[in-house]
Every structure is written in structure tokens, then in C-alpha cells.
N, C-alpha and C positions, 0 to 999 in steps of 0.2 A: 296808355300813358307811361312815360318814363321819367325818372328822376334826372333833373338837369342841375347845372351849377346855379341857374337862376332860381330854381325851386329851393335849393339848399340855402342860398343867400337870403331869399325872402323869408323862409322858415326861421332861420337864425335871428333875423332882424325882428320878426314878430315875437318870438320867444323872449328875446332880450327886452323888448318894449313892454311885453306883458309883465315881466318880473319888475322892471323899473317903475312903470306907471301903476300897474295893478297892486304891486306891493305897497307903494306909498298910500294909495287910497285905502287898501285893506288895513294897514297899520293905523291910519288916522281914525278909523272906526273902532279898532280893537284895543288900542292902548289905554283909553280911559277905563275900560272894563278890567284890563290887566292890572292897572293901578289900584283898583278896588281890592284885589286879592293880595297884592304885594306892592308896597310903596316904590321899591326899586325895580319891580318887574318890567316896567316899560323901558327902562334903560337897558336892561339885559336883553329884552326882545329886539330892541332897535339895534344893538350891537351885533346880535346874531343875524338879523336881516341884512345889515351892512356887508356881511361876509358873502352874501348872495347878490345883493344889489349892485355893489361897485364892479364886480366882474361883469354883470349884465350890462351896466352902463358902458364899460369899455367895449364889450361886444357890440353894443348898439352903435357906438361911434365907428368902430371898424366896419361893421356891415353897412352903415350909412355911407361911408366913403365908397365901399364896394358898389352900393346901389347907384351912386352918382356916376361912377365910372361906367357901370353897365348901361346907364341911360344915355351915354354919349352926350354930355352937356353941350357940345358944339352944335348939335342938331335941335336943341330945345329953344323955345320962345323966350322972349324977355320976361313975360309973366311967370314962366316956369322958374327962371333964374331968381326973380324977386321972391317967389314963394320959397325957393330953396334957401336963400339967405335968411329969411325969417325963420324957417324951420331950424337951421343951424343955430341961429341966435337963441331960440327957445330951448334947444337941447343944451346949449352951454349955460344958459340962465338956470335951467333945472339942476344941472350938475353943481354949479356954484352955490345955488340955494341950498342944496342938500349938504354940501361941504360946510357951509356956514351954519346950517341947522345943527350939525353934529359938533361944531366947535364952540358955539356960544353957550353961556350959562344962564342968561336972562330968559325967563319963561316967555315973556312977550316976544322977544327976538326969535326964540325957538319956534314959536307958533307962526310968526310972520314968515320966517325963512322956509319953514315946512310948507306953508301955503304957496309961497312963490315957487318952490321946487315942484310941487304937485301940479299947480295950475299951468306952469310953463311946460311941464312934461306932457300934459294933456294937449296943450296947443301944438307942441312939436309933433305929437302923434297925429293930430288932425291934419296938420300941414303935410306930414308924410303920406297920409292917405291921398290927399289931393295930388301930390307929386306922382305917386304910384299909378293913379288913375289917368294921368295925362300921356 
């Protein structure tokens, strides 16, 4: 076996998705425990995570575009295109949810936007797997 551009493209996309999606899910579970030890600890951890998460999100978008180009959209079915549009929408909702999550001060809004970001990220990942399998 040899390393190809397709291998590198897919690897980078999976790593970026793992950081973006897995990081959100991990933080959701860890932050309540961190708050028990330090009231401001969750904010500090979240800011530190953002330094890794946002570049991963950018890489996810770039490699996602690369994935679409590599799949030659002109040769794909209507169902593939519809799935792609939903996947793009979910990826954008995830980014916008995370952006809002970091910007608002209301605890309820923070929770809602965090959930929107994480759930839409999971949906985007699932749809991406569907696209890759076609």
C-alpha cells in the first residue's frame, strides 16, 4: 500500500472532525467536574480548547471542500447532492452554534447553543460518512 493524496485528504478530514466533534462531547462531560474544582476553570478550559477547535473546524471545512472536488460532484446522484447540502448545512450550524455559545453570557443560551453545535456536528459527521460510502 502507498500513501496517496486521497489518503492524506481523508486522514486530515477525520482528524479535524475528531477534534471538533469529539472535543465538544468530551468537554460537555468534563466541564461540570472542572467547575467543582475551580469556578472559573470551565471558562479557562473552553478558551484553551477553542485554540485547537477553531483551526480544526477550518481544516474540516477546507478538507470537506477537497472531498467534494475529489468525488467529482457532476458524477453523483441527486440523493448524494441532497445529502451533501444537508451535511454542509449541519457543519455551518455547528460552527455558528459554537460561535454563539462562546459569545453569549446567558447560561441557558450557552447550554442551548452548545447542544446545537454538538448535535449538528454529529449530524454532519453521520452525513459525511454516508457521502464517503457512496
